[in-house]
C-alpha positions as CSV (number, residue, x, y, z in Angstrom):
1,M,-56.4,1.1,-19.0
2,R,-58.4,3.6,-20.4
3,H,-61.6,1.1,-20.6
4,D,-61.2,-0.2,-17.5
5,K,-64.2,0.2,-15.0
6,S,-61.9,-0.1,-12.1
7,G,-59.9,2.8,-14.3
8,M,-62.4,4.9,-15.0
9,W,-63.3,4.7,-11.0
10,Y,-60.6,5.7,-10.4
11,K,-60.7,8.8,-12.8
12,E,-64.1,10.0,-11.9
13,H,-63.4,9.5,-7.7
14,L,-60.2,11.8,-8.5
15,P,-61.5,15.6,-7.8
16,V,-63.6,14.0,-4.5
17,A,-60.3,12.4,-3.1
18,M,-58.3,15.4,-4.1
19,R,-60.6,17.7,-2.5
20,N,-60.8,15.8,0.7
21,L,-56.7,15.7,1.3
22,K,-57.0,19.6,0.4
23,R,-59.3,19.4,3.8
24,V,-57.7,16.7,5.9
25,E,-54.5,19.1,5.4
26,D,-56.1,22.7,6.2
27,A,-57.8,20.6,9.6
28,G,-54.1,19.1,10.7
29,V,-54.8,16.3,10.3
30,P,-50.7,14.4,9.3
31,V,-51.8,13.6,5.6
32,V,-48.8,10.8,4.4
33,M,-47.4,10.0,1.3
34,G,-47.7,6.4,-0.1
35,T,-48.5,5.0,-3.4
36,D,-50.2,0.9,-3.6
37,T,-47.1,0.1,-5.9
38,G,-48.1,-3.5,-6.9
39,P,-51.6,-4.1,-8.3
40,P,-50.9,-3.6,-12.0
41,Y,-50.0,-0.4,-13.6
42,R,-48.4,0.8,-10.9
43,F,-44.5,1.4,-11.2
44,Q,-42.0,1.6,-7.8
45,G,-41.5,4.9,-8.7
46,Y,-42.2,6.4,-10.8
47,F,-46.0,6.8,-8.6
48,E,-44.6,8.7,-6.3
49,H,-43.7,10.9,-8.3
50,M,-46.8,11.5,-9.3
51,E,-48.1,11.0,-6.3
52,L,-47.0,13.9,-5.2
53,E,-47.4,15.7,-8.1
54,Y,-51.5,15.2,-7.6
55,M,-50.6,16.3,-3.7
56,T,-49.8,20.1,-5.2
57,K,-52.7,19.8,-7.8
58,A,-55.1,19.5,-4.8
59,G,-54.2,22.3,-3.0
60,L,-50.9,21.3,-0.4
61,T,-48.0,23.4,-1.0
62,P,-44.6,21.4,-2.4
63,M,-43.3,21.3,1.1
64,Q,-46.1,20.3,2.3
65,A,-45.8,17.4,0.1
66,L,-42.3,16.3,0.6
67,M,-42.7,16.5,4.4
68,S,-45.9,14.3,4.1
69,A,-43.3,11.6,2.1
70,T,-40.4,12.2,4.8
71,S,-40.2,13.2,8.2
72,T,-44.3,13.5,8.5
73,A,-44.2,9.2,7.6
74,A,-41.3,8.8,10.2
75,R,-44.1,10.7,12.9
76,C,-46.7,7.9,12.3
77,L,-44.6,5.8,12.2
78,H,-42.6,6.2,15.7
79,A,-40.0,6.4,13.8
80,A,-38.6,10.1,13.5
81,D,-36.0,9.2,15.8
82,Q,-34.2,7.0,12.8
83,F,-35.3,8.6,9.6
84,G,-37.4,11.0,7.8
85,T,-35.1,14.0,8.5
86,L,-31.3,14.5,8.0
87,A,-29.9,14.6,11.6
88,P,-26.6,13.0,12.7
89,G,-27.2,9.3,13.8
90,K,-30.3,9.2,11.8
91,W,-30.7,6.6,8.8
92,A,-29.8,8.8,5.7
93,D,-31.4,8.3,2.2
94,F,-32.2,10.8,0.0
95,V,-31.4,12.7,-3.2
96,V,-29.9,15.2,-4.8
97,L,-31.7,17.3,-7.2
98,A,-30.4,19.7,-10.1
99,A,-33.5,21.6,-9.3
100,N,-35.8,22.8,-6.6
101,P,-38.9,20.9,-5.7
102,L,-40.2,24.1,-3.6
103,E,-40.7,25.9,-6.8
104,D,-42.2,22.6,-8.7
105,I,-43.2,19.6,-7.5
106,R,-42.3,17.9,-10.7
107,N,-38.5,19.2,-10.3
108,T,-38.4,15.3,-7.8
109,R,-37.7,14.0,-11.0
110,K,-34.6,15.7,-11.7
111,I,-32.4,13.2,-10.1
112,E,-28.3,14.2,-9.6
113,S,-27.8,11.2,-7.3
114,V,-28.8,8.7,-5.0
115,W,-27.8,8.3,-1.8
116,I,-28.5,4.7,0.3
117,A,-27.5,4.8,4.9
118,G,-25.4,7.9,3.9
119,G,-23.5,6.0,0.9
120,L,-23.9,7.8,-2.8
121,V,-24.8,5.3,-5.4
122,P,-23.3,4.6,-8.3
123,A,-24.4,6.0,-11.0
124,E,-25.6,3.4,-13.3
125,R,-27.3,2.0,-10.7
126,V,-30.1,5.2,-11.1
127,P,-32.6,5.4,-13.5
128,A,-32.2,8.0,-16.6
129,K,-33.7,11.5,-16.4
C-alpha cells in the first residue's frame, strides 16, 4: 500500500478533503459518516473509527462526528423516525463505551458492550479491545 498509486493519491488529497469537510459542516450542509468498506485495504468496523477520528482532525467536534454517523445519517435516509437516536419505539443498535468519546473521539474504540435491536450481543462475539 505504501507505494500504491491510488494510496499515494489519497494521501496527497486528504488535506483538501479535510478542509472541505470542515467548510461544508460550517456552512450547514448535512455531513454523513460513511466509510467505503469493501475495496481492498478497507476493513469494516475499523475504518469507521478512523473516519470519526479524521473528522475531528478536520475540525469537527466529537459530537458533530458522532451525529454524522447516527442522527444526521438517519435524517438523510428519511428514517429518523426509525433509528439514529435512542428513543422509545426506535430500533436500538448501540455500543456502551468505557470512556467518553466527547472528550476524545478515539474513545469510541473502548467498547464495553454491543447491543443490537435492544439486545446484548454476547461478549464472545464482540471484538477484543
